[in-house]
C-alpha positions in Angstrom: 74.8 120.0 110.9 73.9 122.7 108.3 70.4 121.2 108.1 70.0 120.2 111.7 66.6 121.3 112.9 68.0 122.5 116.3 70.7 124.5 114.6 68.3 126.1 112.1 65.7 126.9 114.7 68.5 128.6 116.7 69.4 130.5 113.6 65.8 131.4 112.8 65.5 133.1 116.2 68.2 135.7 115.1 65.6 137.1 112.6 64.5 140.6 113.7 61.1 140.1 112.0 61.5 143.5 110.4 58.3 145.2 109.5 59.6 146.8 106.3 62.0 143.9 105.7 65.0 144.3 103.3 64.9 140.6 102.6 61.3 140.8 101.2 62.2 143.8 99.1 65.3 141.9 97.7 63.2 138.8 96.8 61.9 138.8 93.2 58.9 136.8 94.4 58.3 139.2 97.4 58.1 136.1 99.7 57.3 137.1 103.3 60.6 135.9 104.7 60.0 137.1 108.3 56.6 135.3 108.5 57.9 131.9 107.3 61.0 132.2 109.5 58.9 133.0 112.6 56.5 130.1 111.8 59.5 127.8 111.5 61.0 129.1 114.8 57.6 128.3 116.4 57.7 124.8 114.9 54.6 125.5 112.7 55.7 123.9 109.5 52.2 124.0 107.9 52.0 127.8 108.3 55.6 128.3 107.3 55.1 126.4 104.0 51.7 128.1 103.4 53.4 131.5 103.6 56.1 130.5 101.1 53.6 128.9 98.8 51.6 132.1 98.4 54.5 133.6 96.5 56.3 130.6 95.0 54.8 127.3 93.7 58.2 125.6 93.8 59.9 126.8 97.0 62.1 123.7 97.4 63.6 124.2 93.9 64.0 127.9 94.6 65.9 127.2 97.9 68.5 125.2 95.9 68.9 127.5 92.8 68.1 131.1 93.8 71.3 133.2 94.4 70.1 134.1 97.9 73.5 135.6 98.8 72.7 138.4 96.3 69.0 138.7 97.2 67.2 138.0 100.5 70.2 136.8 102.5 72.4 139.5 101.0 69.9 142.1 102.3 69.4 140.6 105.8 69.9 143.0 108.6 71.9 140.4 110.5 74.5 140.5 107.8 75.0 144.2 108.4 75.1 143.9 112.2 77.1 140.7 112.7 78.3 139.6 109.3 76.2 136.5 109.6 72.8 136.7 107.8 70.0 134.4 108.8 70.4 131.3 106.5 67.1 131.9 104.7 67.7 129.5 101.9 68.5 126.6 104.3 65.4 127.4 106.4 63.3 127.5 103.2 64.7 124.2 102.1 64.1 122.4 105.4 60.5 123.8 105.6 59.9 122.5 102.0 61.4 119.1 102.7 59.5 118.7 106.0 56.2 119.8 104.4 56.8 117.4 101.5 57.6 114.5 103.8 54.4 115.3 105.7 52.4 115.3 102.5 51.4 119.0 102.9 52.5 120.4 99.6 50.0 119.1 97.0 48.0 121.4 94.9 44.8 122.6 96.6 42.2 121.4 94.2 38.8 123.1 94.8 35.7 121.0 94.8 33.9 123.2 92.2 35.0 123.4 88.6 34.9 126.5 86.4 34.4 124.4 83.2 37.3 126.1 81.5 40.1 124.1 79.9 43.5 125.7 79.7 46.6 124.6 77.6 50.0 125.3 79.1 52.9 125.0 76.7 56.1 124.0 78.5 56.5 122.1 81.8 59.4 124.0 83.2 59.1 126.1 86.4 57.0 128.9 84.8 54.7 126.4 83.1 54.3 124.4 86.3 53.6 127.5 88.4 51.0 128.6 85.9 49.4 125.2 85.7 49.1 124.8 89.5 47.8 128.4 89.9 45.1 127.8 87.3 44.1 124.4 88.8 43.7 126.0 92.2 41.3 128.5 90.6 39.1 125.6 89.5 40.2 125.2 85.8 41.3 122.0 84.1 44.8 122.1 82.6 46.7 120.2 80.0 50.5 120.7 79.9 52.3 120.1 76.6 56.0 119.4 77.1 58.7 118.8 74.5 60.8 116.5 76.7 59.7 113.2 78.3 59.6 114.7 81.8 58.6 117.9 83.6 61.0 120.4 85.3 62.5 122.2 82.4 66.1 123.5 82.6 66.6 122.9 86.3 65.8 119.2 85.8 67.5 118.7 82.5 70.5 121.1 82.3 71.8 121.6 85.8 74.4 119.0 86.9 73.3 116.6 89.6 76.2 117.7 92.0 74.6 121.2 91.9 70.9 120.1 92.1 69.5 116.6 92.6 66.4 117.4 90.7 62.8 118.6 91.1 61.0 115.4 90.4 60.0 114.6 94.1 58.7 118.1 94.6 56.9 118.3 91.3 55.3 114.9 91.7 54.0 115.7 95.2 52.5 119.0 94.1 50.8 117.7 91.0 49.5 114.4 92.5 46.2 115.8 93.8 45.4 117.5 90.5 46.2 114.3 88.5 44.1 112.2 90.9 41.2 114.6 90.6 41.3 114.6 86.8 42.1 118.4 86.7 45.5 117.9 85.0 46.8 116.1 82.0 50.4 115.9 80.7 51.3 115.3 77.1 55.0 114.7 76.5 57.0 114.9 73.2 54.9 117.9 72.1 56.7 120.9 70.6 55.0 124.1 69.6 55.2 124.7 65.8 56.0 121.0 65.1 53.6 118.6 66.8 51.2 121.2 68.2 50.1 124.6 66.8 48.7 127.7 68.4 45.7 127.9 66.1 44.6 124.3 67.0 45.1 124.9 70.8 43.0 128.1 70.5 40.1 126.0 69.0 40.3 123.3 71.7 41.1 125.3 74.8 39.8 128.4 76.5 
């Protein structure tokens, strides 16, 4: 029932759509919470996901791991008025899940290329966000990752009972870039051991 669409849409309609929203100020990524909550309430999943994606390349991962009770939900006006903040994290998750199931979350690969090649060391959340942002600006990116999979600490260190993993979201986001030849991934590569900064500077922009 927590993730029932009807229940969450009903919850989303409790949002006051504040102009100077406390939830936005409390979000480290400054995600436009009222905008994506309103789009969800209006059953516009594409717009809701697009709003989230402007500030956060991995909104589904964030919905599971961000301590929202201390941030956006903790600052929600409804929490002060009724003691029941709008369930922002749950709404963020269901939007992300629906957008992924509808194949709407892939990296937006531009038709034109800049001709620049960028090396990103580390395929955790920061490295992935960096890579996707660069790809969407027209650059070609190579990710060098020490482990045999992408995702970093959330994927490798957090127990499965807490978080099922980021693979589905990561794969869906990166697939268009891989298909277009704008992204390469090299696993088993560690800075200072198998790869060196001086060599990367010679090979990449």
